[in-house]
C-alpha positions as a Markdown table, in Angstrom:
| # | Residue | x | y | z |
|---|---|---|---|---|
| 1 | Unk | -4.0 | -35.5 | 27.6 |
| 2 | Unk | -7.3 | -36.7 | 26.2 |
| 3 | Unk | -8.9 | -36.7 | 29.6 |
| 4 | Unk | -12.3 | -35.1 | 30.0 |
| 5 | Unk | -12.3 | -31.9 | 32.2 |
| 6 | Unk | -14.5 | -33.5 | 34.8 |
| 7 | Unk | -12.3 | -36.5 | 35.1 |
| 8 | Unk | -9.2 | -34.3 | 35.3 |
| 9 | Unk | -10.8 | -32.2 | 38.1 |
| 10 | Unk | -11.7 | -35.4 | 40.0 |
| 11 | Unk | -8.1 | -36.7 | 39.6 |
| 12 | Unk | -6.5 | -33.5 | 40.7 |
| 13 | Unk | -8.9 | -33.2 | 43.7 |
| 14 | Unk | -8.1 | -36.7 | 44.7 |
| 15 | Unk | -4.4 | -36.1 | 44.4 |
| 16 | Unk | -4.6 | -33.0 | 46.6 |
| 17 | Unk | -6.7 | -34.9 | 49.1 |
| 18 | Unk | -4.2 | -37.7 | 49.4 |
| 19 | Unk | -1.4 | -35.3 | 50.0 |
| 20 | Unk | -3.4 | -33.4 | 52.6 |
| 21 | Unk | -4.4 | -36.5 | 54.4 |
| 22 | Unk | -0.8 | -37.6 | 54.4 |
| 23 | Unk | 0.2 | -34.3 | 55.9 |
| 24 | Unk | -2.6 | -34.6 | 58.5 |
| 25 | Unk | -1.4 | -38.1 | 59.4 |
| 26 | Unk | 2.2 | -36.9 | 59.9 |
| 27 | Unk | 1.1 | -33.9 | 61.9 |
| 28 | Unk | -1.3 | -36.0 | 64.0 |
| 29 | Unk | 1.4 | -38.4 | 65.2 |
| 30 | Unk | 4.1 | -35.7 | 65.6 |
| 31 | Unk | 4.8 | -34.4 | 69.0 |
| 32 | Unk | 6.3 | -30.9 | 69.2 |
| 33 | Unk | 10.0 | -30.8 | 70.0 |
| 34 | Unk | 12.4 | -28.1 | 71.1 |
| 35 | Unk | 12.8 | -26.1 | 67.9 |
| 36 | Unk | 9.1 | -26.0 | 67.1 |
| 37 | Unk | 7.9 | -25.3 | 70.7 |
| 38 | Unk | 10.6 | -22.7 | 71.2 |
| 39 | Unk | 9.1 | -20.4 | 68.6 |
| 40 | Unk | 5.6 | -20.9 | 70.1 |
| 41 | Unk | 6.7 | -20.2 | 73.6 |
| 42 | Unk | 8.7 | -17.1 | 72.6 |
| 43 | Unk | 5.7 | -15.6 | 71.0 |
| 44 | Unk | 3.3 | -16.6 | 73.7 |
| 45 | Unk | 5.4 | -15.2 | 76.5 |
| 46 | Unk | 6.4 | -12.0 | 74.9 |
| 47 | Unk | 4.2 | -9.5 | 76.7 |
| 48 | Unk | 4.7 | -6.6 | 74.3 |
| 49 | Unk | 6.2 | -5.8 | 70.9 |
| 50 | Unk | 9.3 | -4.4 | 72.6 |
| 51 | Unk | 9.7 | -7.6 | 74.6 |
| 52 | Unk | 9.2 | -9.6 | 71.5 |
| 53 | Unk | 11.9 | -7.7 | 69.7 |
| 54 | Unk | 14.3 | -8.3 | 72.6 |
| 55 | Unk | 13.5 | -12.0 | 72.6 |
| 56 | Unk | 14.1 | -12.3 | 68.9 |
| 57 | Unk | 17.5 | -10.6 | 69.1 |
| 58 | Unk | 19.5 | -13.8 | 68.9 |
| 59 | Unk | 17.0 | -16.0 | 67.0 |
| 60 | Unk | 18.7 | -15.8 | 63.6 |
| 61 | Unk | 15.3 | -15.6 | 61.8 |
| 62 | Unk | 13.2 | -12.9 | 60.2 |
| 63 | Unk | 9.9 | -12.3 | 62.0 |
| 64 | Unk | 7.1 | -13.4 | 59.6 |
| 65 | Unk | 6.5 | -16.9 | 61.0 |
| 66 | Unk | 6.6 | -15.7 | 64.6 |
| 67 | Unk | 4.2 | -12.8 | 63.6 |
| 68 | Unk | 1.8 | -15.4 | 62.2 |
| 69 | Unk | 1.8 | -17.2 | 65.5 |
| 70 | Unk | 1.0 | -14.1 | 67.5 |
| 71 | Unk | -2.8 | -14.1 | 67.1 |
| 72 | Unk | -3.0 | -17.8 | 68.1 |
| 73 | Unk | -0.7 | -17.6 | 71.0 |
| 74 | Unk | -2.1 | -14.4 | 72.5 |
| 75 | Unk | -5.8 | -15.5 | 72.1 |
| 76 | Unk | -5.1 | -18.5 | 74.3 |
| 77 | Unk | -5.1 | -21.2 | 71.6 |
| 78 | Unk | -3.3 | -24.4 | 72.5 |
| 79 | Unk | 0.2 | -25.2 | 71.0 |
| 80 | Unk | -1.2 | -27.7 | 68.6 |
| 81 | Unk | -3.0 | -24.8 | 66.8 |
| 82 | Unk | 0.5 | -23.9 | 65.4 |
| 83 | Unk | 0.6 | -27.4 | 63.9 |
| 84 | Unk | -2.8 | -26.9 | 62.3 |
| 85 | Unk | -1.7 | -23.6 | 60.8 |
| 86 | Unk | 1.4 | -25.2 | 59.5 |
| 87 | Unk | -0.5 | -28.1 | 58.0 |
| 88 | Unk | -2.8 | -25.7 | 56.2 |
| 89 | Unk | 0.2 | -23.9 | 54.7 |
| 90 | Unk | 1.7 | -27.2 | 53.6 |
| 91 | Unk | -1.7 | -28.3 | 52.1 |
| 92 | Unk | -2.0 | -25.0 | 50.2 |
| 93 | Unk | 1.4 | -25.6 | 48.7 |
| 94 | Unk | 0.3 | -29.0 | 47.5 |
| 95 | Unk | -2.8 | -27.5 | 46.0 |
| 96 | Unk | -0.8 | -24.9 | 44.2 |
| 97 | Unk | 1.4 | -27.6 | 42.6 |
| 98 | Unk | -1.5 | -29.9 | 41.7 |
| 99 | Unk | -3.7 | -27.2 | 40.2 |
| 100 | Unk | -1.2 | -24.6 | 38.8 |
| 101 | Unk | 2.2 | -26.2 | 38.1 |
| 102 | Unk | 2.8 | -26.6 | 34.3 |
| 103 | Unk | 4.2 | -30.1 | 34.7 |
| 104 | Unk | 2.9 | -33.5 | 33.6 |
| 105 | Unk | 0.5 | -35.1 | 36.1 |
| 106 | Unk | 3.0 | -37.8 | 37.2 |
| 107 | Unk | 5.5 | -35.1 | 38.1 |
| 108 | Unk | 2.9 | -33.2 | 40.1 |
| 109 | Unk | 1.8 | -36.4 | 41.9 |
| 110 | Unk | 5.4 | -37.3 | 42.9 |
| 111 | Unk | 6.2 | -33.8 | 44.0 |
| 112 | Unk | 3.2 | -33.4 | 46.4 |
| 113 | Unk | 3.9 | -36.9 | 47.9 |
| 114 | Unk | 7.6 | -36.3 | 48.3 |
| 115 | Unk | 9.6 | -36.2 | 51.5 |
| 116 | Unk | 9.8 | -32.4 | 51.9 |
| 117 | Unk | 6.2 | -31.5 | 51.1 |
| 118 | Unk | 4.5 | -34.1 | 53.3 |
| 119 | Unk | 7.1 | -34.4 | 56.2 |
| 120 | Unk | 10.1 | -32.1 | 56.6 |
| 121 | Unk | 8.3 | -28.9 | 55.6 |
| 122 | Unk | 4.9 | -30.1 | 56.7 |
| 123 | Unk | 5.0 | -32.1 | 60.0 |
| 124 | Unk | 7.8 | -30.1 | 61.6 |
| 125 | Unk | 6.2 | -26.7 | 62.3 |
| 126 | Unk | 8.9 | -24.1 | 61.4 |
| 127 | Unk | 9.4 | -21.2 | 59.1 |
| 128 | Unk | 10.3 | -23.2 | 56.0 |
| 129 | Unk | 6.7 | -24.1 | 54.8 |
| 130 | Unk | 5.6 | -20.5 | 54.4 |
| 131 | Unk | 8.8 | -19.8 | 52.5 |
| 132 | Unk | 8.2 | -22.7 | 50.1 |
| 133 | Unk | 4.6 | -21.6 | 49.5 |
| 134 | Unk | 5.6 | -18.1 | 48.7 |
| 135 | Unk | 8.5 | -19.3 | 46.5 |
| 136 | Unk | 6.2 | -21.4 | 44.4 |
| 137 | Unk | 3.5 | -18.7 | 44.3 |
| 138 | Unk | 6.2 | -16.3 | 42.9 |
| 139 | Unk | 7.1 | -19.0 | 40.3 |
| 140 | Unk | 3.5 | -19.3 | 39.2 |
| 141 | Unk | 3.1 | -15.5 | 38.9 |
| 142 | Unk | 6.2 | -15.4 | 36.7 |
| 143 | Unk | 4.9 | -18.3 | 34.6 |
| 144 | Unk | 1.6 | -16.5 | 34.0 |
| 145 | Unk | 3.4 | -13.2 | 33.2 |
| 146 | Unk | 1.9 | -11.4 | 36.2 |
| 147 | Unk | 5.0 | -9.7 | 37.5 |
| 148 | Unk | 3.3 | -6.6 | 38.9 |
| 149 | Unk | 2.6 | -5.4 | 42.4 |
| 150 | Unk | 1.3 | -8.8 | 43.6 |
| 151 | Unk | 4.6 | -10.4 | 42.6 |
| 152 | Unk | 6.6 | -7.7 | 44.4 |
| 153 | Unk | 4.5 | -8.3 | 47.6 |
| 154 | Unk | 5.2 | -12.0 | 47.4 |
| 155 | Unk | 8.9 | -11.4 | 47.1 |
| 156 | Unk | 8.8 | -8.9 | 50.0 |
| 157 | Unk | 7.1 | -11.5 | 52.2 |
| 158 | Unk | 9.3 | -14.3 | 51.0 |
| 159 | Unk | 12.4 | -12.5 | 52.2 |
| 160 | Unk | 10.9 | -12.3 | 55.7 |
| 161 | Unk | 10.6 | -16.1 | 56.1 |
| 162 | Unk | 14.1 | -17.3 | 56.5 |
| 163 | Unk | 17.8 | -16.6 | 55.7 |
| 164 | Unk | 17.7 | -18.9 | 52.7 |
| 165 | Unk | 14.7 | -17.1 | 51.3 |
| 166 | Unk | 16.2 | -13.6 | 51.9 |
| 167 | Unk | 19.4 | -14.6 | 50.3 |
| 168 | Unk | 17.7 | -16.1 | 47.2 |
| 169 | Unk | 15.3 | -13.1 | 46.8 |
| 170 | Unk | 18.3 | -10.7 | 47.1 |
| 171 | Unk | 20.3 | -12.6 | 44.5 |
| 172 | Unk | 17.4 | -12.9 | 42.1 |
| 173 | Unk | 16.4 | -9.2 | 42.5 |
| 174 | Unk | 20.0 | -8.2 | 41.5 |
| 175 | Unk | 19.9 | -10.7 | 38.5 |
| 176 | Unk | 16.6 | -9.3 | 37.4 |
| 177 | Unk | 18.0 | -5.8 | 37.5 |
| 178 | Unk | 20.9 | -6.9 | 35.3 |
| 179 | Unk | 18.8 | -8.4 | 32.5 |
| 180 | Unk | 17.1 | -5.7 | 30.4 |
| 181 | Unk | 14.2 | -7.9 | 29.4 |
| 182 | Unk | 13.6 | -9.0 | 32.9 |
| 183 | Unk | 14.2 | -5.7 | 34.7 |
| 184 | Unk | 11.3 | -4.6 | 37.0 |
| 185 | Unk | 10.6 | -0.9 | 37.9 |
| 186 | Unk | 13.4 | 0.6 | 40.0 |
| 187 | Unk | 11.0 | 1.3 | 42.9 |
| 188 | Unk | 9.9 | -2.3 | 43.2 |
| 189 | Unk | 13.5 | -3.6 | 43.1 |
| 190 | Unk | 14.4 | -1.1 | 45.9 |
| 191 | Unk | 11.4 | -2.3 | 47.9 |
| 192 | Unk | 12.4 | -6.0 | 47.5 |
| 193 | Unk | 16.0 | -5.3 | 48.4 |
| 194 | Unk | 14.9 | -3.2 | 51.4 |
| 195 | Unk | 12.9 | -6.2 | 52.7 |
| 196 | Unk | 16.0 | -8.4 | 52.3 |
| 197 | Unk | 18.1 | -5.9 | 54.2 |
| 198 | Unk | 15.5 | -5.8 | 57.0 |
| 199 | Unk | 15.5 | -9.6 | 57.1 |
| 200 | Unk | 19.4 | -9.7 | 57.3 |
| 201 | Unk | 19.4 | -7.2 | 60.1 |
| 202 | Unk | 16.8 | -9.4 | 62.0 |
| 203 | Unk | 18.8 | -12.5 | 61.3 |
| 204 | Unk | 22.2 | -11.1 | 62.5 |
| 205 | Unk | 22.6 | -12.2 | 66.1 |
| 206 | Unk | 23.0 | -9.5 | 68.7 |
| 207 | Unk | 25.6 | -11.5 | 70.7 |
| 208 | Unk | 28.4 | -13.9 | 69.8 |
| 209 | Unk | 26.3 | -17.1 | 69.7 |
| 210 | Unk | 27.4 | -20.5 | 68.7 |
| 211 | Unk | 25.7 | -20.4 | 65.3 |
| 212 | Unk | 27.1 | -17.0 | 64.2 |
| 213 | Unk | 28.6 | -17.1 | 60.7 |
| 214 | Unk | 32.4 | -17.5 | 60.4 |
| 215 | Unk | 34.1 | -16.9 | 57.0 |
| 216 | Unk | 37.2 | -18.8 | 58.1 |
| 217 | Unk | 35.2 | -22.0 | 57.7 |
| 218 | Unk | 35.4 | -21.6 | 53.9 |
| 219 | Unk | 39.1 | -22.4 | 54.1 |
| 220 | Unk | 38.5 | -25.7 | 55.9 |
| 221 | Unk | 37.6 | -29.0 | 54.2 |
| 222 | Unk | 35.1 | -30.2 | 56.9 |
| 223 | Unk | 32.3 | -27.7 | 56.1 |
| 224 | Unk | 32.5 | -28.5 | 52.4 |
| 225 | Unk | 32.2 | -32.2 | 53.2 |
| 226 | Unk | 29.4 | -31.5 | 55.6 |
| 227 | Unk | 27.5 | -29.6 | 52.9 |
| 228 | Unk | 28.0 | -32.5 | 50.5 |
| 229 | Unk | 26.4 | -34.8 | 53.0 |
| 230 | Unk | 23.5 | -32.4 | 53.4 |
| 231 | Unk | 22.9 | -32.3 | 49.7 |
| 232 | Unk | 23.1 | -36.1 | 49.6 |
| 233 | Unk | 20.4 | -36.3 | 52.3 |
| 234 | Unk | 18.3 | -33.8 | 50.3 |
| 235 | Unk | 18.4 | -35.7 | 47.0 |
| 236 | Unk | 18.3 | -39.2 | 48.6 |
| 237 | Unk | 16.5 | -38.6 | 52.0 |
| 238 | Unk | 15.6 | -42.3 | 52.6 |
| 239 | Unk | 16.0 | -42.4 | 56.4 |
| 240 | Unk | 18.6 | -44.5 | 58.1 |
| 241 | Unk | 16.9 | -46.3 | 61.0 |
| 242 | Unk | 20.3 | -46.8 | 62.7 |
| 243 | Unk | 21.1 | -43.0 | 62.7 |
| 244 | Unk | 21.0 | -41.0 | 65.9 |
| 245 | Unk | 18.5 | -38.7 | 64.2 |
| 246 | Unk | 16.6 | -40.9 | 61.6 |
| 247 | Unk | 14.6 | -38.0 | 60.1 |
| 248 | Unk | 17.9 | -36.1 | 59.4 |
| 249 | Unk | 19.7 | -38.9 | 57.7 |
| 250 | Unk | 20.1 | -40.9 | 54.5 |
| 251 | Unk | 21.1 | -44.5 | 53.8 |
| 252 | Unk | 23.9 | -43.0 | 51.6 |
| 253 | Unk | 25.4 | -41.1 | 54.6 |
| 254 | Unk | 25.5 | -44.0 | 57.0 |
| 255 | Unk | 29.2 | -44.3 | 56.4 |
| 256 | Unk | 31.5 | -41.3 | 56.0 |
| 257 | Unk | 33.4 | -41.2 | 52.7 |
| 258 | Unk | 33.3 | -40.1 | 49.1 |
| 259 | Unk | 29.7 | -41.5 | 48.5 |
| 260 | Unk | 28.3 | -39.6 | 51.4 |
| 261 | Unk | 30.3 | -36.4 | 50.8 |
| 262 | Unk | 30.1 | -36.1 | 47.0 |
| 263 | Unk | 26.9 | -37.7 | 45.8 |
| 264 | Unk | 24.9 | -34.6 | 46.6 |
| 265 | Unk | 27.2 | -32.3 | 44.7 |
| 266 | Unk | 27.2 | -34.7 | 41.7 |
| 267 | Unk | 23.3 | -34.8 | 41.6 |
| 268 | Unk | 23.2 | -31.0 | 41.9 |
| 269 | Unk | 25.6 | -30.7 | 38.9 |
| 270 | Unk | 23.4 | -33.2 | 36.9 |
| 271 | Unk | 20.4 | -31.0 | 37.6 |
| 272 | Unk | 22.3 | -27.9 | 36.5 |
| 273 | Unk | 23.1 | -29.6 | 33.2 |
| 274 | Unk | 19.8 | -31.5 | 32.5 |
| 275 | Unk | 16.9 | -29.4 | 33.9 |
| 276 | Unk | 14.8 | -28.0 | 31.0 |
| 277 | Unk | 15.5 | -24.3 | 31.7 |
| 278 | Unk | 16.0 | -21.1 | 29.8 |
| 279 | Unk | 19.4 | -19.4 | 30.2 |
| 280 | Unk | 17.9 | -17.0 | 32.8 |
| 281 | Unk | 16.3 | -19.9 | 34.6 |
| 282 | Unk | 19.6 | -21.8 | 34.8 |
| 283 | Unk | 21.5 | -18.8 | 36.0 |
| 284 | Unk | 18.8 | -18.3 | 38.7 |
| 285 | Unk | 19.0 | -21.9 | 39.8 |
| 286 | Unk | 22.8 | -21.8 | 40.1 |
| 287 | Unk | 22.8 | -18.5 | 41.9 |
| 288 | Unk | 19.9 | -19.4 | 44.2 |
| 289 | Unk | 21.5 | -22.7 | 45.0 |
| 290 | Unk | 24.8 | -21.1 | 46.0 |
| 291 | Unk | 22.9 | -18.6 | 48.1 |
| 292 | Unk | 21.2 | -21.5 | 50.0 |
| 293 | Unk | 24.4 | -23.4 | 50.4 |
| 294 | Unk | 26.3 | -20.4 | 51.8 |
| 295 | Unk | 24.6 | -20.7 | 55.2 |
| 296 | Unk | 25.6 | -24.3 | 56.1 |
| 297 | Unk | 29.1 | -23.5 | 54.8 |
| 298 | Unk | 29.5 | -20.4 | 57.1 |
| 299 | Unk | 27.7 | -21.8 | 60.2 |
| 300 | Unk | 27.9 | -25.1 | 62.0 |
| 301 | Unk | 24.6 | -26.6 | 61.0 |
| 302 | Unk | 24.1 | -29.9 | 59.2 |
| 303 | Unk | 20.3 | -30.5 | 59.3 |
| 304 | Unk | 18.7 | -31.6 | 56.0 |
| 305 | Unk | 16.2 | -28.7 | 56.2 |
| 306 | Unk | 19.0 | -26.1 | 55.6 |
| 307 | Unk | 19.9 | -27.4 | 52.2 |
| 308 | Unk | 16.4 | -28.7 | 51.3 |
| 309 | Unk | 15.4 | -25.4 | 49.6 |
| 310 | Unk | 17.8 | -26.3 | 46.7 |
| 311 | Unk | 15.3 | -29.0 | 45.6 |
| 312 | Unk | 12.4 | -26.5 | 45.8 |
| 313 | Unk | 14.4 | -24.0 | 43.8 |
| 314 | Unk | 14.7 | -26.6 | 41.0 |
| 315 | Unk | 10.9 | -26.9 | 41.0 |
| 316 | Unk | 10.5 | -23.1 | 41.0 |
| 317 | Unk | 12.8 | -22.3 | 38.1 |
| 318 | Unk | 11.4 | -25.2 | 36.0 |
| 319 | Unk | 8.0 | -23.7 | 36.7 |
| 320 | Unk | 8.9 | -20.1 | 35.9 |
| 321 | Unk | 11.7 | -20.3 | 33.3 |
| 322 | Unk | 11.2 | -23.4 | 31.2 |
| 323 | Unk | 13.5 | -24.1 | 28.3 |
| 324 | Unk | 16.0 | -26.7 | 27.0 |
| 325 | Unk | 18.6 | -28.7 | 28.8 |
| 326 | Unk | 22.3 | -27.9 | 28.4 |
| 327 | Unk | 23.1 | -31.6 | 28.2 |
| 328 | Unk | 20.5 | -33.0 | 25.8 |
| 329 | Unk | 19.7 | -36.6 | 26.9 |
| 330 | Unk | 16.3 | -37.3 | 25.4 |
| 331 | Unk | 15.5 | -40.4 | 27.4 |
| 332 | Unk | 18.1 | -40.6 | 30.1 |
| 333 | Unk | 17.5 | -37.1 | 31.6 |
| 334 | Unk | 13.7 | -37.5 | 32.2 |
| 335 | Unk | 14.3 | -41.0 | 33.6 |
| 336 | Unk | 16.9 | -39.6 | 36.1 |
| 337 | Unk | 14.6 | -36.8 | 37.2 |
| 338 | Unk | 11.7 | -39.1 | 37.7 |
| 339 | Unk | 13.9 | -41.5 | 39.7 |
| 340 | Unk | 14.9 | -38.6 | 42.0 |
| 341 | Unk | 11.2 | -37.8 | 42.6 |
| 342 | Unk | 10.3 | -41.5 | 43.2 |
| 343 | Unk | 13.1 | -41.6 | 45.8 |
| 344 | Unk | 11.5 | -38.6 | 47.5 |
| 345 | Unk | 8.2 | -40.5 | 47.7 |
| 346 | Unk | 9.9 | -43.7 | 49.1 |
| 347 | Unk | 11.6 | -41.5 | 51.7 |
| 348 | Unk | 8.3 | -40.0 | 52.6 |
| 349 | Unk | 6.7 | -43.4 | 53.1 |
| 350 | Unk | 9.6 | -44.6 | 55.2 |
| 351 | Unk | 9.8 | -41.6 | 57.5 |
| 352 | Unk | 6.0 | -41.6 | 58.0 |
| 353 | Unk | 6.0 | -45.2 | 58.9 |
| 354 | Unk | 8.9 | -44.7 | 61.3 |
| 355 | Unk | 7.1 | -41.9 | 63.1 |
| 356 | Unk | 4.0 | -44.1 | 63.5 |
| 357 | Unk | 6.1 | -46.8 | 65.1 |
| 358 | Unk | 8.3 | -44.5 | 67.2 |
| 359 | Unk | 7.3 | -41.1 | 68.6 |
| 360 | Unk | 9.4 | -38.2 | 67.4 |
| 361 | Unk | 9.5 | -36.7 | 70.9 |
| 362 | Unk | 8.1 | -37.9 | 74.2 |
| 363 | Unk | 7.1 | -34.4 | 75.3 |
| 364 | Unk | 3.4 | -35.0 | 74.7 |
| 365 | Unk | 3.3 | -38.1 | 76.9 |
| 366 | Unk | 5.3 | -36.4 | 79.7 |
| 367 | Unk | 3.0 | -33.4 | 79.7 |
| 368 | Unk | -0.1 | -35.7 | 79.9 |
| 369 | Unk | 1.5 | -37.4 | 83.0 |
| 370 | Unk | 2.0 | -34.0 | 84.6 |
| 371 | Unk | -1.4 | -32.7 | 83.8 |
| 372 | Unk | -3.0 | -35.8 | 85.4 |
| 373 | Unk | -1.4 | -34.7 | 88.7 |
| 374 | Unk | -1.8 | -31.7 | 91.0 |
| 375 | Unk | -1.2 | -28.2 | 89.8 |
| 376 | Unk | 2.4 | -27.8 | 90.9 |
| 377 | Unk | 5.5 | -26.1 | 89.4 |
| 378 | Unk | 7.6 | -28.1 | 87.0 |
| 379 | Unk | 11.4 | -28.3 | 87.4 |
| 380 | Unk | 13.2 | -29.4 | 84.3 |
| 381 | Unk | 16.7 | -30.8 | 84.8 |
| 382 | Unk | 17.8 | -30.2 | 81.2 |
| 383 | Unk | 17.1 | -27.2 | 78.9 |
| 384 | Unk | 16.1 | -29.6 | 76.0 |
| 385 | Unk | 12.9 | -30.4 | 78.0 |
| 386 | Unk | 11.8 | -26.9 | 78.8 |
| 387 | Unk | 10.3 | -25.5 | 75.6 |
| 388 | Unk | 8.2 | -28.5 | 74.5 |
| 389 | Unk | 6.8 | -29.1 | 78.0 |
| 390 | Unk | 6.0 | -25.5 | 78.5 |
| 391 | Unk | 4.2 | -25.4 | 75.1 |
| 392 | Unk | 2.0 | -28.4 | 75.9 |
| 393 | Unk | 1.4 | -27.3 | 79.5 |
| 394 | Unk | 0.6 | -23.7 | 78.6 |
| 395 | Unk | 2.7 | -22.2 | 81.3 |
| 396 | Unk | 6.4 | -21.6 | 82.2 |
| 397 | Unk | 8.6 | -24.2 | 83.8 |
| 398 | Unk | 11.5 | -23.8 | 86.3 |
| 399 | Unk | 14.9 | -23.8 | 84.7 |
| 400 | Unk | 17.4 | -24.6 | 87.5 |
| 401 | Unk | 20.5 | -23.3 | 85.5 |
| 402 | Unk | 18.8 | -19.9 | 85.2 |
| 403 | Unk | 17.3 | -19.9 | 88.7 |
| 404 | Unk | 14.0 | -18.6 | 87.2 |
| 405 | Unk | 10.8 | -19.7 | 85.4 |
| 406 | Unk | 10.9 | -19.6 | 81.6 |
| 407 | Unk | 9.7 | -21.3 | 78.5 |
| 408 | Unk | 11.9 | -20.7 | 75.4 |
| 409 | Unk | 15.6 | -21.1 | 75.1 |
| 410 | Unk | 18.0 | -18.2 | 75.6 |
| 411 | Unk | 20.9 | -18.7 | 73.3 |
| 412 | Unk | 23.3 | -16.2 | 74.9 |
| 413 | Unk | 24.9 | -17.1 | 77.2 |
| 414 | Unk | 25.1 | -20.5 | 75.7 |
| 415 | Unk | 22.5 | -22.8 | 77.3 |
| 416 | Unk | 23.7 | -25.7 | 79.4 |
| 417 | Unk | 22.2 | -28.5 | 81.6 |
| 418 | Unk | 22.1 | -27.7 | 85.3 |
| 419 | Unk | 24.3 | -29.2 | 87.9 |
| 420 | Unk | 22.9 | -31.4 | 90.7 |
| 421 | Unk | 23.3 | -28.5 | 93.1 |
| 422 | Unk | 21.3 | -26.2 | 90.9 |
| 423 | Unk | 18.5 | -28.8 | 90.6 |
| 424 | Unk | 18.5 | -29.2 | 94.3 |
| 425 | Unk | 18.3 | -25.5 | 94.9 |
| 426 | Unk | 15.3 | -25.3 | 92.5 |
| 427 | Unk | 13.5 | -28.1 | 94.3 |
| 428 | Unk | 14.2 | -26.3 | 97.6 |
| 429 | Unk | 12.3 | -23.3 | 96.5 |
| 430 | Unk | 9.2 | -25.4 | 96.1 |
| 431 | Unk | 9.7 | -27.4 | 99.3 |
| 432 | Unk | 6.5 | -26.2 | 100.9 |
| 433 | Unk | 4.1 | -27.0 | 98.1 |
| 434 | Unk | 6.0 | -29.7 | 96.2 |
| 435 | Unk | 6.8 | -29.9 | 92.5 |
| 436 | Unk | 7.3 | -32.1 | 89.5 |
| 437 | Unk | 10.8 | -33.0 | 88.5 |
| 438 | Unk | 11.6 | -33.9 | 84.9 |
| 439 | Unk | 15.0 | -35.6 | 84.5 |
| 440 | Unk | 16.8 | -37.8 | 81.9 |
| 441 | Unk | 15.8 | -41.5 | 82.0 |
| 442 | Unk | 17.8 | -43.4 | 84.5 |
| 443 | Unk | 18.5 | -40.4 | 86.7 |
| 444 | Unk | 17.2 | -40.1 | 90.2 |
| 445 | Unk | 16.3 | -36.9 | 92.1 |
| 446 | Unk | 19.2 | -35.3 | 93.9 |
| 447 | Unk | 19.3 | -35.2 | 97.7 |
| 448 | Unk | 15.9 | -33.9 | 98.6 |
| 449 | Unk | 15.2 | -31.3 | 101.3 |
| 450 | Unk | 13.9 | -33.0 | 104.5 |
| 451 | Unk | 10.2 | -33.6 | 104.3 |
| 452 | Unk | 9.9 | -34.2 | 100.5 |
| 453 | Unk | 8.9 | -37.6 | 99.3 |
| 454 | Unk | 9.5 | -38.6 | 95.6 |
| 455 | Unk | 7.0 | -40.6 | 93.6 |
| 456 | Unk | 8.2 | -42.0 | 90.2 |
| 457 | Unk | 5.4 | -41.3 | 87.7 |
| 458 | Unk | 7.0 | -43.0 | 84.8 |
| 459 | Unk | 9.9 | -43.1 | 82.4 |
| 460 | Unk | 9.1 | -41.9 | 78.9 |
| 461 | Unk | 11.8 | -43.1 | 76.5 |
| 462 | Unk | 12.2 | -44.5 | 73.0 |
| 463 | Unk | 11.6 | -41.3 | 71.0 |
| 464 | Unk | 13.6 | -40.3 | 67.9 |
| 465 | Unk | 15.0 | -37.4 | 69.9 |
| 466 | Unk | 17.0 | -38.9 | 72.8 |
| 467 | Unk | 17.3 | -35.5 | 74.4 |
| 468 | Unk | 13.6 | -35.4 | 74.9 |
| 469 | Unk | 13.3 | -38.8 | 76.7 |
| 470 | Unk | 12.4 | -38.1 | 80.3 |
| 471 | Unk | 11.7 | -39.5 | 83.7 |
| 472 | Unk | 9.0 | -37.7 | 85.8 |
| 473 | Unk | 8.9 | -37.5 | 89.5 |
| 474 | Unk | 6.3 | -36.0 | 91.8 |
| 475 | Unk | 7.9 | -34.5 | 94.9 |
| 476 | Unk | 5.4 | -33.9 | 97.7 |
| 477 | Unk | 5.8 | -32.8 | 101.3 |
| 478 | Unk | 5.4 | -35.7 | 103.7 |
| 479 | Unk | 2.2 | -35.3 | 105.7 |
């Protein structure tokens, strides 16, 4: 207010640049881990569309993010190109907020410097960032009264990003059809719901995998408490340095109990009551939030990223359906909302600093050690190691438990670490040429075939992901 247009442009450009540089820093120090590398390797090693469809059968995801990786992976680009693409998407989201969101500058600044937009949905290359971008783009189109064909296309694409997005789009499409003043043409509603149906069919696993939804969980207390902890992590994501997974933690969830289990629910309820929304916006926020929460209730997943979209839904509905709060607290409500945003920034600073001090995964260092040696097969004594190493090396690795070369995880039958006998058998197949062996730190190679000599190339430990700490051995025939 009162700022000259040129100064406002400079301020906004500087804000976007800071957020983009922050994203670049987080991406630059971040090593790909199992979940990220798995998607890259699946796309890279799918030799045809039919093969790709078969490989996606138990992934539990729509295909949009994987389809975006196809040109990069099949044109021979390195795995880090996926990270660049993801960073561009995250930066575009920040630009959309800075330049188009109808919020005061301080709110836009805190949003683009928050935990989810500079780290969780930026540094970790998965199918969440593209969903967030499309969600906020849809909100901007609604805010500007442009609910035509372009808006429909955005919703169709949004449904193809993730289960949370397909669920939210489906619920919102049904709500829009129920409100006379908000009702789109029938053909567009059918098209959006068709996209959601296709997404749900792609998400539904072909086999009985460990993450399959189970409605009986709703009758147990543990899933509800776990969801409460997820929401607490979402709203107060300041990492706990003592946690097994610091990036998926909160200082408030260090100890189990009422504070950890119910703070998230309480904050969500406060948002429902105090966000400045119209009646339609509030209904959309509640319905969309419940759609997001359904997944971690029905399936055994407790990562912060699954409930994180609830926070972005709050941003989207305030953007597209502004109004008045149900609970009118003229000074207290804005102060509480700003405090939540400041906490997000504090969490972003803390996790970024932790990732500078301590690698997320040791996969990059392990792959560099292997690339410095001879061109030999790589045997991985643990399925956690396979995808990230294969992504960095640009070739399949030998999975002893499968008895074959591969790159991405196969979720059915359920993956498991190989036995010593299986590792020994895998090594035996490479007895003539030699091979690299990647094991857990502290482990030694099993009994080697006669004529093979092990050389310990190093132990790479201390990453945030203990499952991707490795020891590397070079096994060569004795001259």
